C-alpha positions as CSV (number, residue, x, y, z in Angstrom):
1,M,-0.2,0.1,-0.4
2,S,1.2,3.8,-0.8
3,R,-0.1,4.5,3.3
4,S,0.3,3.2,6.3
5,P,-2.4,0.2,6.6
6,S,-4.5,0.6,9.3
7,I,-5.3,-2.1,11.7
8,L,-8.3,-2.4,14.3
9,L,-8.1,-4.9,17.0
10,V,-10.9,-5.8,18.8
11,G,-11.5,-7.7,22.1
12,E,-8.3,-6.5,23.2
13,G,-7.8,-7.9,26.7
14,N,-4.3,-6.8,28.7
15,F,-3.5,-4.5,25.1
16,S,0.0,-7.0,25.1
17,F,-0.5,-7.8,21.4
18,S,-1.5,-3.9,20.2
19,A,1.8,-3.2,22.0
20,A,3.4,-6.1,20.2
21,L,2.3,-5.0,17.3
22,C,2.9,-1.5,17.0
23,R,6.6,-2.7,18.1
24,L,6.7,-5.1,14.8
25,P,9.5,-3.2,12.1
26,S,6.1,-2.6,9.2
27,E,4.5,0.9,9.8
28,V,0.9,0.4,10.8
29,R,-2.0,2.8,12.4
30,V,-3.3,0.8,15.0
31,T,-6.6,1.5,16.5
32,A,-7.1,-1.2,19.5
33,T,-10.4,-1.7,21.3
34,C,-12.0,-3.2,24.2
35,L,-15.0,-4.2,26.0
36,Q,-14.3,-3.1,29.3
37,P,-15.2,0.5,30.7
38,T,-12.2,1.9,31.6
39,V,-10.6,5.2,31.2
40,S,-7.4,5.9,28.7
41,L,-5.9,8.6,26.3
42,H,-4.5,5.8,23.8
43,M,-7.1,3.1,23.6
44,L,-10.8,2.6,22.9
45,Y,-12.7,1.0,25.8
46,C,-16.4,-0.5,25.6
47,V,-16.2,-0.9,22.6
48,D,-18.6,-4.1,21.7
49,S,-16.9,-6.0,18.5
50,T,-20.9,-7.2,17.6
51,K,-21.8,-3.5,16.9
52,L,-18.6,-1.6,15.9
53,G,-20.7,0.0,13.3
54,E,-22.9,1.8,16.1
55,C,-19.5,2.9,17.9
56,A,-19.5,6.8,17.3
57,S,-15.7,6.8,17.9
58,L,-15.5,4.5,14.6
59,Q,-17.6,6.8,12.3
60,G,-16.5,7.6,9.2
61,Q,-13.0,5.0,9.2
62,L,-12.5,2.4,7.0
63,F,-10.1,-0.5,8.5
64,D,-7.4,-2.3,6.1
65,R,-7.5,-4.7,8.5
66,V,-9.5,-5.9,11.8
67,H,-8.2,-8.7,14.2
68,F,-10.1,-10.5,16.9
69,N,-7.6,-13.0,19.0
70,F,-9.6,-15.2,20.9
71,P,-12.5,-14.5,20.4
72,H,-15.0,-16.6,23.7
73,C,-17.9,-15.8,24.5
74,G,-16.9,-16.4,28.2
75,R,-16.4,-19.7,31.1
76,K,-18.7,-22.4,30.0
77,S,-20.6,-20.6,27.3
78,G,-20.7,-23.9,24.7
79,V,-20.4,-23.6,20.8
80,K,-23.5,-22.8,19.8
81,K,-22.8,-19.1,22.0
82,N,-19.3,-18.9,20.4
83,R,-20.5,-19.7,17.2
84,Q,-23.5,-16.6,17.2
85,L,-20.4,-14.1,19.0
86,L,-18.2,-15.3,15.5
87,K,-21.6,-14.4,13.1
88,D,-22.4,-11.1,15.2
89,F,-18.9,-10.5,14.7
90,F,-18.7,-10.9,10.7
91,L,-21.4,-8.7,10.1
92,S,-20.1,-5.8,12.6
93,C,-16.7,-5.8,11.4
94,V,-17.7,-5.6,7.6
95,Q,-19.2,-2.3,8.6
96,V,-16.1,-0.8,9.4
97,L,-13.7,-3.2,6.5
98,A,-12.1,-1.1,3.7
99,E,-13.4,-2.9,0.4
100,D,-10.1,-4.9,-0.3
101,G,-9.2,-5.8,3.9
102,E,-8.8,-8.6,5.6
103,V,-10.2,-9.8,8.6
104,H,-8.4,-12.0,11.0
105,V,-9.6,-14.3,13.8
106,S,-7.2,-16.6,15.7
107,L,-9.1,-19.7,17.2
108,C,-7.6,-22.3,19.2
109,N,-6.8,-26.0,17.5
110,G,-9.9,-27.5,16.8
111,Q,-12.2,-24.5,17.3
112,G,-12.3,-23.6,13.8
113,G,-13.8,-26.8,12.5
114,T,-11.7,-26.7,9.4
115,P,-9.3,-29.1,7.9
116,A,-6.8,-27.2,8.7
117,D,-7.4,-27.9,12.6
118,Q,-5.4,-31.3,13.5
119,P,-7.5,-33.3,14.9
120,R,-10.4,-32.1,13.8
121,R,-13.4,-31.8,15.4
122,E,-16.9,-32.8,14.4
123,R,-18.5,-30.4,12.8
124,H,-21.5,-30.1,15.5
125,N,-18.9,-29.8,17.8
126,S,-17.0,-26.9,16.4
127,W,-17.2,-23.1,15.7
128,Q,-17.4,-23.7,12.2
129,V,-16.3,-20.3,11.6
130,V,-16.5,-20.5,7.5
131,A,-20.1,-20.9,7.8
132,M,-20.1,-18.0,10.0
133,A,-18.0,-15.9,8.1
134,A,-20.4,-16.5,5.2
135,E,-23.0,-15.2,6.6
136,A,-21.5,-11.7,6.5
137,H,-20.3,-12.6,2.5
138,L,-16.7,-13.5,4.2
139,V,-14.6,-15.9,2.1
140,L,-11.6,-18.0,3.7
141,S,-9.2,-16.7,2.0
142,D,-5.8,-18.3,3.9
143,V,-5.3,-20.7,6.9
144,R,-1.9,-20.9,9.0
145,P,-0.2,-21.0,12.2
146,F,-0.7,-18.0,14.7
147,E,2.9,-16.8,15.1
148,S,2.6,-15.6,18.8
149,D,6.7,-16.3,19.0
150,K,6.9,-13.5,16.5
151,Y,5.4,-10.7,19.2
152,Q,7.4,-11.1,22.1
153,S,5.5,-9.2,24.5
154,Y,2.3,-10.8,23.6
155,K,0.6,-12.7,26.6
156,C,-2.3,-14.4,26.3
157,T,-5.2,-14.0,28.6
158,G,-8.7,-15.5,29.0
159,Y,-11.9,-14.2,28.8
160,R,-11.9,-10.5,30.8
161,S,-8.7,-10.7,31.2
162,Q,-9.0,-13.7,33.7
163,D,-5.4,-14.9,34.7
164,K,-6.1,-18.0,32.3
165,G,-5.2,-17.9,29.2
166,F,-6.2,-19.8,25.8
167,H,-3.6,-22.3,24.7
168,L,-1.9,-21.1,21.8
169,E,-0.2,-24.4,20.6
170,N,-1.4,-25.3,17.2
171,A,-3.7,-22.2,17.4
172,L,-4.5,-21.1,13.7
173,L,-5.0,-17.6,12.2
174,H,-8.1,-17.3,9.8
175,V,-8.0,-14.7,6.9
176,F,-11.0,-13.8,5.9
177,T,-11.6,-11.4,2.7
178,R,-15.1,-10.4,0.5
179,S,-16.8,-12.3,-1.6
180,T,-18.3,-11.6,-5.1
181,P,-22.4,-10.4,-4.7
182,F,-24.6,-13.3,-6.2
183,S,-26.0,-11.9,-9.8
184,S,-29.5,-13.4,-10.6
185,P,-29.4,-15.4,-14.2
186,Q,-31.8,-13.4,-16.8
187,V,-32.7,-14.1,-20.1
188,F,-30.0,-12.8,-22.9
189,K,-31.3,-11.7,-26.1
190,M,-29.8,-12.4,-29.4
191,E,-29.9,-12.1,-33.4
192,E,-28.2,-15.1,-35.2
193,T,-28.0,-15.1,-39.2
194,V,-28.5,-18.9,-40.2
195,E,-28.7,-19.6,-43.8
196,G,-29.4,-16.6,-45.1
197,E,-32.0,-16.0,-42.4
198,K,-32.4,-13.4,-39.3
199,V,-33.3,-15.5,-36.4
200,Q,-34.2,-13.5,-32.9
201,Y,-33.9,-15.5,-29.9
202,N,-33.2,-16.2,-26.0
203,I,-30.6,-17.6,-24.6
204,P,-32.1,-19.5,-21.5
205,A,-31.6,-18.1,-18.1
206,E,-29.5,-20.9,-16.6
207,L,-26.9,-20.3,-19.2
208,S,-27.3,-16.8,-20.1
209,E,-23.7,-16.7,-17.5
210,Y,-21.7,-18.4,-19.5
211,T,-22.4,-16.7,-23.0
212,S,-20.2,-13.9,-24.4
213,R,-17.3,-14.3,-22.2
214,G,-14.8,-14.5,-24.8
215,F,-12.4,-17.2,-23.0
216,L,-10.9,-18.5,-26.6
217,T,-10.2,-14.9,-28.4
218,S,-6.6,-14.1,-29.7
219,D,-5.6,-12.2,-26.7
220,S,-7.4,-14.1,-24.1
221,V,-5.3,-15.9,-20.7
222,H,-8.3,-17.9,-19.2
223,P,-6.9,-21.3,-18.4
224,V,-9.1,-23.0,-21.5
225,K,-7.1,-21.2,-24.0
226,L,-3.9,-21.4,-22.6
227,V,-4.7,-25.5,-22.1
228,Q,-6.1,-25.1,-25.9
229,D,-2.2,-23.4,-27.0
230,F,-0.5,-26.1,-25.4
231,L,-2.4,-29.0,-27.0
232,L,-1.9,-27.5,-30.1
233,E,1.7,-26.3,-29.7
234,K,2.3,-30.2,-28.9
235,L,0.1,-31.0,-31.8
236,Q,2.1,-28.8,-34.7
237,E,5.2,-30.9,-33.9
238,K,3.5,-33.8,-35.4
239,W,1.2,-32.4,-38.1
240,A,0.4,-29.1,-39.4
241,V,-2.7,-27.3,-38.2
242,S,-5.4,-25.0,-39.4
243,M,-7.6,-23.1,-36.6
244,V,-10.6,-21.1,-37.9
245,T,-10.5,-18.2,-36.7
246,E,-14.2,-16.6,-37.7
247,T,-17.6,-16.9,-35.9
248,L,-19.0,-19.6,-35.4
249,P,-23.0,-19.3,-35.8
250,V,-24.6,-20.7,-31.8
251,L,-28.0,-22.1,-33.4
252,L,-28.1,-24.9,-35.6
253,R,-30.9,-26.3,-37.1
254,A,-32.9,-29.7,-35.9
255,K,-32.3,-31.7,-39.0
256,Q,-28.7,-31.3,-37.9
257,L,-28.6,-32.2,-34.5
258,H,-31.0,-35.7,-35.2
259,L,-27.7,-37.6,-33.6
260,Y,-27.9,-35.7,-29.9
261,S,-30.1,-36.4,-27.3
262,D,-29.5,-33.8,-25.1
263,K,-30.1,-30.4,-27.2
264,V,-31.0,-27.6,-25.2
265,S,-34.7,-25.6,-26.6
266,L,-35.0,-22.1,-27.1
267,C,-37.6,-19.7,-26.5
268,F,-38.1,-16.8,-29.0
269,P,-39.3,-13.6,-28.0
270,D,-42.1,-13.3,-31.0
271,G,-43.8,-16.4,-29.5
272,D,-44.2,-19.6,-31.3
273,L,-41.5,-18.8,-34.1
274,K,-44.6,-19.4,-36.4
275,G,-45.4,-22.1,-34.5
276,E,-42.6,-24.3,-34.5
277,T,-40.4,-24.2,-32.0
278,A,-38.1,-27.0,-32.7
279,L,-36.6,-25.9,-35.9
280,Y,-33.4,-24.5,-34.0
281,F,-31.1,-25.6,-31.0
282,L,-28.3,-24.6,-29.4
283,R,-25.6,-26.0,-30.9
284,P,-24.4,-29.2,-28.4
285,S,-21.3,-29.7,-30.5
286,L,-19.3,-28.5,-33.3
287,R,-19.4,-31.6,-35.0
288,P,-22.1,-30.7,-37.5
289,L,-20.2,-27.1,-38.6
290,M,-16.9,-29.1,-39.4
291,E,-18.5,-31.5,-41.3
292,A,-20.3,-28.4,-43.0
293,M,-16.7,-27.0,-43.5
294,Q,-15.2,-30.3,-44.4
295,S,-17.3,-30.7,-47.7
296,G,-16.4,-26.5,-48.3
297,H,-13.4,-25.5,-47.4
298,W,-11.0,-28.2,-46.9
299,N,-12.3,-31.4,-48.6
300,G,-9.2,-33.2,-50.4
301,V,-6.8,-31.5,-47.9
302,T,-4.9,-34.1,-46.7
303,N,-2.1,-34.7,-44.0
304,L,-3.2,-31.8,-42.5
305,L,-5.7,-31.4,-39.0
306,C,-8.1,-28.6,-39.0
307,G,-9.6,-26.9,-36.3
308,I,-12.3,-25.4,-34.4
309,S,-13.0,-24.7,-30.8
310,G,-16.1,-22.8,-28.9
311,L,-18.8,-23.2,-26.7
312,V,-21.0,-26.1,-26.8
313,F,-24.4,-26.5,-24.5
314,R,-25.8,-29.4,-22.9
315,N,-29.0,-30.6,-21.1
316,V,-28.0,-32.0,-18.5
317,P,-28.8,-33.2,-14.7
318,A,-27.0,-31.4,-12.2
319,N,-24.0,-33.2,-10.7
320,P,-20.4,-32.4,-9.7
321,W,-19.1,-33.1,-13.6
322,A,-22.1,-32.8,-15.9
323,L,-21.3,-29.6,-17.7
324,P,-24.1,-27.5,-19.2
325,V,-22.1,-25.2,-21.3
326,F,-18.2,-26.3,-21.7
327,H,-15.5,-25.5,-24.5
328,E,-15.2,-28.1,-27.0
329,L,-11.8,-28.1,-29.3
330,L,-12.5,-30.2,-32.3
331,L,-9.8,-31.4,-35.1
332,T,-10.3,-33.5,-38.1
333,G,-8.0,-34.7,-40.9
334,V,-7.9,-37.0,-43.5
335,L,-4.3,-38.9,-42.7
336,P,-1.9,-41.1,-44.7
337,K,-2.9,-45.2,-43.5
338,K,0.9,-45.7,-43.7
339,Y,2.2,-43.6,-40.4
340,E,-0.7,-44.8,-38.5
341,P,-1.8,-41.3,-37.2
342,V,-4.1,-42.7,-34.7
343,K,-1.4,-44.2,-33.1
344,V,0.9,-41.0,-33.5
345,L,-2.1,-39.2,-31.7
346,E,-2.5,-41.9,-28.7
347,Q,1.0,-41.9,-28.0
348,T,1.3,-38.2,-28.2
349,L,-1.8,-37.1,-26.3
350,G,-1.2,-40.2,-23.9
351,A,2.3,-38.7,-23.1
352,L,1.0,-35.0,-23.0
353,L,-1.8,-35.6,-20.5
354,A,-0.5,-38.9,-18.5
355,P,0.7,-35.8,-15.7
356,Y,-2.5,-35.2,-14.8
357,G,-4.0,-38.4,-14.7
358,I,-5.4,-38.4,-18.2
359,S,-5.7,-41.7,-19.9
360,M,-6.0,-42.8,-22.8
361,V,-8.8,-46.2,-23.0
362,T,-9.8,-47.9,-26.2
363,K,-13.8,-48.2,-25.9
364,Q,-16.0,-50.0,-29.0
365,E,-13.0,-49.3,-31.1
366,E,-13.2,-45.7,-30.1
367,L,-10.2,-44.0,-28.2
368,H,-11.7,-42.8,-25.4
369,V,-9.8,-39.4,-22.8
370,M,-10.9,-40.5,-19.2
371,A,-9.7,-39.5,-15.8
372,Q,-11.1,-39.2,-12.4
373,P,-13.2,-38.1,-10.9
374,M,-15.0,-36.6,-14.0
375,G,-14.4,-39.5,-16.6
376,F,-14.6,-38.8,-20.0
377,I,-13.0,-36.0,-21.1
378,G,-12.9,-36.3,-25.2
379,K,-12.7,-39.2,-27.9
380,V,-11.0,-39.7,-31.4
381,L,-13.2,-41.0,-33.8
382,T,-12.2,-42.8,-37.0
383,N,-13.4,-43.5,-40.5
384,N,-12.6,-44.8,-43.5
385,I,-12.7,-42.9,-47.1
386,N,-12.8,-44.1,-50.7
387,D,-9.4,-43.6,-50.6
388,V,-8.1,-46.8,-48.9
389,S,-4.7,-45.3,-48.5
390,L,-6.2,-42.5,-46.8
391,L,-7.9,-42.2,-43.0
392,S,-10.4,-39.6,-41.6
393,M,-9.6,-38.9,-38.2
394,T,-11.5,-36.3,-36.1
395,V,-10.6,-35.3,-32.1
396,S,-12.8,-34.0,-29.7
397,L,-11.6,-32.5,-26.3
398,N,-13.8,-31.0,-23.0
399,L,-11.0,-27.6,-22.7
400,D,-12.9,-26.9,-19.2
401,L,-12.4,-30.7,-17.9
402,L,-8.8,-30.4,-19.0
403,A,-8.3,-26.9,-17.6
404,V,-9.4,-28.3,-14.4
405,L,-6.9,-31.4,-14.3
406,M,-4.0,-29.2,-15.6
407,F,-4.8,-26.5,-13.0
408,S,-5.9,-28.1,-10.3
409,L,-8.8,-26.4,-10.1
410,P,-10.8,-28.0,-7.4
411,D,-14.6,-27.2,-9.2
412,W,-15.4,-26.3,-13.0
413,R,-17.2,-23.3,-12.2
414,L,-14.6,-21.5,-11.1
415,L,-13.6,-21.4,-14.7
416,W,-16.8,-18.9,-15.1
417,S,-15.8,-16.9,-11.7
418,R,-15.7,-12.9,-11.5
419,D,-13.9,-12.7,-9.2
420,P,-10.4,-11.0,-10.0
421,R,-8.8,-13.4,-7.7
422,F,-9.4,-16.0,-10.5
423,S,-8.4,-13.9,-14.0
424,Q,-5.2,-12.7,-11.9
425,Q,-3.3,-15.8,-11.3
426,F,-3.5,-16.1,-15.6
427,V,-2.2,-12.6,-16.3
428,I,1.4,-14.1,-16.4
429,R,0.4,-17.2,-18.9
430,P,1.4,-19.6,-16.1
431,T,1.9,-23.3,-17.8
432,P,-0.4,-26.1,-17.2
433,G,0.6,-27.8,-14.1
434,T,0.9,-25.0,-12.6
435,P,-1.7,-25.3,-9.3
436,F,-4.9,-23.3,-8.7
437,T,-4.3,-20.8,-5.5
438,A,-7.8,-20.7,-4.0
439,F,-9.1,-17.6,-2.5
440,S,-12.5,-19.2,-0.9
441,L,-11.0,-22.3,1.3
442,F,-13.0,-24.7,2.7
443,P,-16.8,-23.7,1.7
444,E,-19.4,-24.8,3.4
445,L,-21.8,-27.7,1.8
446,F,-25.7,-27.6,2.5
447,S,-28.1,-30.4,2.1
448,F,-31.6,-29.5,1.3
449,D,-34.7,-31.8,0.7
450,I,-37.5,-30.8,-1.7
451,S,-40.8,-32.9,-2.4
452,F,-44.1,-32.4,-4.6
453,W,-46.8,-33.7,-6.3
454,T,-47.3,-33.3,-10.0
455,E,-50.2,-34.2,-12.2
456,T,-48.6,-34.2,-15.5
457,A,-45.9,-36.2,-17.5
458,W,-42.9,-34.9,-15.5
459,E,-40.1,-33.0,-17.3
460,E,-37.0,-33.2,-15.3
461,K,-34.6,-31.6,-17.8
462,K,-36.7,-28.6,-16.5
463,F,-36.6,-29.2,-13.6
464,Y,-32.9,-29.1,-14.1
465,A,-32.8,-25.9,-15.5
466,L,-34.7,-24.1,-13.2
467,V,-32.7,-25.4,-10.2
468,R,-29.7,-23.7,-11.6
469,V,-31.3,-20.2,-11.9
470,A,-33.6,-20.8,-8.5
471,S,-29.5,-21.3,-7.0
472,C,-27.7,-18.6,-9.0
473,G,-25.5,-22.6,-10.3
474,T,-24.6,-22.9,-6.3
475,V,-26.3,-26.6,-6.6
476,E,-23.5,-29.2,-6.8
477,H,-25.7,-32.4,-6.9
478,V,-28.9,-33.0,-7.7
479,K,-30.5,-36.8,-6.5
480,L,-33.6,-38.4,-6.5
481,I,-34.2,-39.5,-3.8
482,D,-38.0,-41.0,-3.4
483,K,-40.6,-41.7,-6.1
484,F,-44.6,-42.8,-5.7
485,S,-47.1,-42.9,-7.9
486,H,-50.9,-42.1,-5.9
487,P,-52.6,-45.9,-6.9
488,D,-56.3,-43.8,-6.7
489,L,-54.8,-40.7,-8.2
490,S,-53.3,-39.1,-11.3
491,Q,-50.1,-38.1,-9.4
492,T,-47.3,-38.8,-8.7
493,S,-44.9,-37.6,-5.8
494,Y,-40.9,-36.6,-6.2
495,C,-38.1,-36.1,-3.6
496,Y,-34.9,-34.8,-4.6
497,R,-32.0,-34.3,-2.3
498,L,-30.6,-31.0,-3.3
499,I,-26.3,-30.1,-2.3
500,Y,-25.6,-26.5,-2.2
501,H,-21.8,-25.6,-2.5
502,S,-20.0,-22.9,-4.4
503,H,-16.2,-22.4,-4.4
504,T,-16.6,-18.7,-5.8
505,H,-19.1,-17.4,-3.4
506,A,-19.5,-17.2,0.3
507,L,-22.4,-19.3,0.7
508,S,-24.2,-19.1,3.9
509,H,-26.9,-21.5,5.4
510,T,-29.1,-18.8,5.1
511,Q,-28.1,-17.7,1.6
512,A,-28.6,-21.2,0.5
513,L,-32.2,-21.7,2.2
514,Q,-33.1,-18.3,0.5
515,F,-32.4,-19.8,-2.7
516,H,-34.1,-23.4,-1.7
517,K,-37.0,-21.4,-1.0
518,R,-37.0,-19.5,-4.6
519,L,-36.7,-23.0,-6.1
520,E,-39.8,-23.8,-5.0
521,S,-42.1,-20.7,-5.7
522,L,-40.2,-21.4,-9.9
523,L,-41.6,-25.1,-9.9
524,S,-44.9,-23.8,-8.6
525,E,-45.3,-21.0,-10.8
526,C,-43.6,-23.0,-14.0
527,L,-43.9,-26.4,-13.6
528,E,-47.2,-26.1,-12.1
529,V,-46.5,-28.8,-9.2
530,T,-47.6,-28.8,-5.1
531,I,-44.9,-28.7,-2.9
532,R,-45.6,-30.8,0.1
């Protein structure tokens, strides 16, 4: 910082930490406070850490760091009261915290309830510090040992400066930062020319966050672009590769997609598009576009891999590795059989991807690209052509899942994060294999069930779409746990379990419950179900 950072200390006992902090070589501006009523010219007393916004002495001030060392309600207050103390403190401190500020909370080993605590307590027996901070839209960005030796004059005291101090052995310092806010999905209007005809259509709300992001532009340093560049560079050592740079249509006619069952249906602003809503779909693959280009641009060209890449859209269930949108890299070429192109490709990709836990597996005469835990990542298809000396070879790869593996991301949804702490890590164009540094550690997950009656044919794919809309994409997994058809009534009951989990935002129990209530309303409104 160009100025000395300002630090607010709350809940100080004997102020020995404040004194030790001021003796450090770095220049800081320290405001030390405590709850007890005492008169002093240098300290602020009667400052309630859960009501910082109401403190007259702090009005108009924003601090770069807010510290709370070893908070405790006192006596044998139990974990629930101490959780509430943490929650109230976090809600209070964000009122005096600078936009890019940090909240530092020191806890005894085991209290926080994160994997950093060793041994880790059971969740119900911990203070659940991450969940309490999420209530104030804060995420845990770092956790490290509390270095009591660094503060030589610091003497830890107990509640209200009692002689019995807190246990500092293996104590942990938790660093929290602000989360970016959730944004509600909105229908996105588009216009495109398809085979000479202008078509206006709406991108469904559940997919709007994924459109027009420009991750594959020439100047992009997004992970999917870095992975694509990495792959193409290595493949160019074996073959000439020509990538199409022109804009590809997002809409495809239904007649081109008869082989695809997971197409995304569209709605049109002018009603029913002359009664034929199934004329167009968002492209579920780039293969139809590649086939059209082969017949035009590259027909007859041999020993050349021609490539296109871009977004594809799938109507898929909600589970951790089912991507409703991803970037596909598609390469195809007519190659001499005598050079065994499939074997060369298998060896090249195998050696390139093996360090990331990715393997090449032959299944039903197709070469599949596989990895755990997500499974299928891509495949290689071959076809014989009229010239028996040549072979047509097509490679399809999911760049998003490759980026997850090659940069050690915990969740594919991070690829779509608008948080600058994500994008800044790739500005220097790190090579694949460089591990991603999470800015939200140990995010809590929340489980809610939803059950309802329906009298019509159940459209599960529409249900998944509404789940994504209602939850702002925070539902990680949906599982059907019960189904019952009434023997006398034309009704069927469904019960689903939803797991809410986010590596991109601060997701609290309160927020997850709000999302869940919103889902109930949308289901009643859009699918005409009766919530049980």
